[in-house]
N, C-alpha and C positions, 0 to 999 in steps of 0.2 A: 676354937680356931676352925676355919673351914678349908677343905681341900677338894680338888677336882682331879679325878682319875680318868684318864682317857683309855679307850679300848677299841677293838675292831667293831664296826657296825654289826649289830646282831648279837653281840656278846654282853650287852649292858645288863641283862637279867642275871647272867652268871656272875659278873663282877659285883653287882649289888648283893647277891647272896654271900659272896666272899667277904665283902665289907661287914655285913651283919655278923658273920661267924667270927670275925676278928674283933668285934665289939665296937665298931664305929657306928655313929648315928647317921642314917641316910637323910639327906636334905632334899635331893632332887635327882631324877634320872632322866636323861635326854639322849638323843642319838649320839652314840660314840662316847658317852661320858657318864660318870656317876659323881655327884657332889655329896660329900659327907663331912661331918664335924668330928673333932677329936682334940687331943692334947698336942703340945709341941713335939713330944717324943713320938706321937703317932705318925708324923711325917716319915720318920725312919721305919717305924713298924710297918706302915703301908708298903713302902718300897721293898722291904725284906720279904713280905708274906703274900702279897696279892699276885696270884699266878697269871691272871688274864689282863692285868693292867699294862699299859705301854709307858705312861708317864704319870707322876704325881705332882700336881701343881698346888702351891699354897695360894689360896684366894686372898689377896691383900685388900681388895675393895671392889665395889660395884657402883655404877652410876649410869646416867643416860645423857651423855654429852652430845649436843647437836652442832657445836662449833668447836674449833680448835682451842679457843680461849677456855671454853668449859672443860675440854679434855685436859689442858694444862693445869687448871685449878684442881680437877679431880685427882690427878696423879701427884701433884706437889703437896697435897694434903696428907699423904702417907708419911709416917716417920721413918724414912729409910735409914736415918742415922742410928736407929735402934737395932737394925738387923745387918747392916753392911759393915764389913771390916775395913781397916785401912788398906789402901792400894787395891780396892775392889775393882775387878774387871767387869764392866757393865755391858751386857749384850741385850738388845731389845729387838724382838720380833713382833709382827702384827698380823692379825687376820680380821677381815671385815666381810660380813655377809648381809646383803640387803639393808644397808645402813646409810645414813646421811654422810657420815665420814667414811670415805671409801679408799682414799689414796694411801696405800700401805707405807710408802716412803715418808709421807708427811706425818702419818700416825707414829711411825717409829721415831722420826726426828723430834717431834713435840714431846713424846713420852720420855725419851732419853734426856732432853733438855730439862724437863720438869724434875726428873730424878736427880740429875747433877746439880741443878740450881738449889734444890732443897738440901742436898747433902753438903754442898759448899757453905750455904747460909748457916746451917746448924753446927758445922765443924770448923767454920772460919777458914776454909781452904780457898785457894785460887787455882790449884792444879791437882788433877787426879792422876796418880801414877799408873793405875790399871795393870799392875804386874802381880797382883795377889789372887785371892780366891775369885772364882767366876760366879756372877749373879746373872742368870739368864731370864729376863722378863718377857712375858707375852701379853700384849694388849689385844684382847679378843672382843670384837664387837659384832653382835648379831641383832638385827632389827632395832638398832640404836641402843641396845643394852650392852654396856661395856664392862668387861672384867679385867682387872689388873692382876696378873698371875705371875708367880715366881716358880720356875722349874726346880724342884727339889731332887730330881733324879740324875741328870747328867746323861750319860749314855742310856738309850732307851732300855726298858726293862726286859724286852725279849732277849737282850744280850746277857744271858745268864753267866757266861764265862766258860762253859764247857765245850761248846761246839767249835772245835779247831778245824774240822774238815766237814765238808758237806757236798752233796751231789747237786745237780741242776735244780733250780727252782725249789729250794727247801721251804718247808713251813716255818714260820716264825714260832719260837718256843711258846710264847704266850697264847698264840692262836691254837697250837697243838693242845695246850693245857685246857683251853676252852672247849675244844671238841671232846676231850675226855670227860670234863665235868658235865657237858650237855648229855653225854652218854651215861651219866650217873655212875661213873667209875670213881670209887673212893678207896680202892685198894682192898676191897673185901671179897676178892675172888681172883681167879687166874685172868691174865691179860695176854693178848696176842696182837701183834702187827705183822701180818704175813708179807707185806711189801714195805719193809722198814726203811729202805734207803740208808741215810746216815744215822738213823736211830732216834730222831727227835721225839716222835710220839711215844715210843717205848721208854725213853729216858724220862720224859715228863710223867709217864705213868708210874715208873719206879719211884720218882720223887714224891708223888702223891701217896703211894703205898707206904713209903717210909716216913711220911709226915715231915719231909724235909722242906723247909722254906726255900723258895726259888732264888732268893737274892743273897743267900749266905756266903757265896763265893766271890762276891764283888763289893765294891764301895759305891757311894752315892754322893752327889754334889752337896747335899745338905750336911754331910759329915765334915766338909772343909770350912764351914762357916763359923765354927766356934759358938754356935747358938745352943747346940745340944750338950747336955752334961756328959762328959766322956765316960764317967763311971756307969751312968745309966745306960749309955749306948752299949758298952761292953757287956753289962748284965743282960740286956735284951738279946744280944747275939748269943750269949752263953745259954740263956733259957731256951732259945729256939734250937740250938744244937742239942740240948739235953732231951728234947722231944723226939729226936730222930731215933727210929727203931728199925730193926730188920723187917723187910717185907714178909708178910705171912703167906703169900701165894706167889706163884710163878709169874714172871714178866718175860714173855717170849717175843723175840724179834727175829724174823726170818726174811731172807731175800735170795733170789737166784743169782745175784751178782756177787762174787767173792770180794770185789773191791768195796762194795757197799757195806758188807759185814765187817771188813777191816776198818772202815771209817767209823761204823757204829761202835765197834769195840773200843777204839781210841777215845771216842767222845764219852762213852759210858765210864771209862776209866777216869777221864777228867772230871766227870760229874760225881764220881765216887758212888756209883750205883751198880747193882748186880743185875745183869740181863742174861737170859738163856738165848744165846746167839747161835744161829745155824744157817749155813748155805742150803737153802731149800726152795724148790719151785712151788708155786701155788698149787699145782696139780698134786703135789705130794704132801700137802699139809696134814700133819699128824700130831697126836698128843693133845687134842682138844676134846677130851672126854669130859663128862659132867657139864657144868655150866661155867660161864665166864663172860668177859667182854672183849670184843674184837673191834679195834678202831684202826683204820688204814687210809692212806692217801693214794688213790688210783692215779696213774700217770696222765698228765694233761699239760697243755702249754709246752714249755721247753722240755719237759720230761716225756712228752708224747712220742711214741714210736710210730711205725708205719700203721696204716689202716688195718692191715692183716694182723699185726702184733696186738693192736688194741682189741680187735675182734676176738682173738684167741684168749686174751686176758679176761675179757668180759664173760666169755663162755665158762672159763675156769672159776671166776668169781660167782657166776650164777649157780654152779654146782655147789660151791661152799655155802652160799646163802640158803640153798634148799636143805642142805644136810645139817647145818649148825642150828638146829631148831631149839636148843636149850641155851643158846648164847645170845647176848645182847650185841647187836652189830651197829657200827657207825662207819659209813663209807663216804669219803670226800671224793668228788668227781667233777670233771669239767663238762659232763654230759647232762643236759636238762631232762633227759628221759631214761636215765639208767634203770629205774625200777622196771620198766617194760623189758629192757634187755636182760635183766636178772630174773625175770619171771616171777617176781614176788613184790607185792605192793608194800611200799614203805609205810611204817606207822607215822612217820613225820619226815618232811623234807624242808630244809632251811637253806636259804640262799645267802652266800657270802662272797666277798671279794678277797682273794688271796693276792695282794698287790693290785695289779690292774686286771687280773683274770677273774671272770665270773666262775663261781664254783657252787655246787649243790652238795649238801650233807644229808645223806639218806640214813635214817635211823630205823632199825628193826628191833622190835621187842621179841623176847623168847616166845615161842608158840607151845613149848612143852616144859614141864617141870622135870627136874632131875633129882 
């Protein structure tokens, strides 16, 4: 069986590595997505374990339709009666890029008609109740290559279930996890986020350190379809819980705003992770002896203060970047020339979009051993 996992642009390599570690076979890597193959149970396995994915789609078929008749024939060829339950609620979305078929409304209409016609014909029905489990299909066409996809996730994967409170413009949880993995943080050393806000980066770091699967505290659309063996599903969740272990090193989360620390503490409790939380200004950053990893999100966009406040913060960060020479650093910023302001050339700079905002991730390797 083939699956398509979506992710933020620029995180494809990280997601690919995650898929390999989970034992999935990589089929294809493209912008914003990784296609892999696996078993039926792997649709749940992927939803539970992939930290940087946003959705997991089941790839039901591929074709190159140039007309709506060809699209109808392509879709109606799939045996929907084998996967859809009685009273199935059918939702169809469409995306089209540089293709002969471009009217999204018509693509949706033809696709749903094909699904319903096939289902009625095979089940001998004349009416679909649509009060049961939801089946959300996506017909994606790019350069005339069409994919018939079924969303196995439901609520997007960045919604882990722990973030009850957040500050302005928070990072999505899967994006935060991606920054950590890009920084080569695997829980094998101390971690610090000195500008933690509501604690998302630090909580994701703690989950990595504990080997806690990110999807354990929530359910997924595929679990409502009765396709998966319930005993196997329970065993999979149980085996992932059995892997959870106490973090071997400290995970520190600091902020100069007491309200942020209060939010971070509540979110950490919901995530069932342990953080060393403290109200502390960046200028007073302490306890970072030896080596470790620091990943943080500098204020920008909605979180940006006055020009003077940003200047002061950049000066304080410049001091820390110079002094933390045994630490691996990752700094997300809305500034395209932060390296100059920090007075130290980054080993790598990656460009991302956090929502609609352009951001740059500055990575610094340790310059000294400890």
